C-alpha angles and dihedrals in degrees: 000000000000120000115257107242111210136173088245092057091046091049091051090053091049091048092050091048096048095041096042095046093049092050094045091052093041094240089131140000095188102075134260094307096046129091114301116207094200092053092045093050091045090055093044091052091041097237094121134119086021093064093050092047089049090053090051093048093046094048091046091053090046090051091054090055097040114012107214124164093226090065091058089050092050092048090053090048092055089047088055092051091050092044092050093052093044093053090050094054 
């Protein structure tokens, strides 16, 4: 039987990706909703939101060439990071 694909499952995958990536790269140690050093530096140097948009465009183009689920999860993760900063402005 095929796996039921739900928004909740997708959201969990995005959370794991964003949280895990940030911890592995030492951007944060406080979870997905905590301070993120990469995001803070990007804003300080004024290369956000351009960097995040570039990541989304690059991963979208890569998905068109080689459709992999992980790319959709990463795109959603970058959308979250941009959304979070936008709401805070």
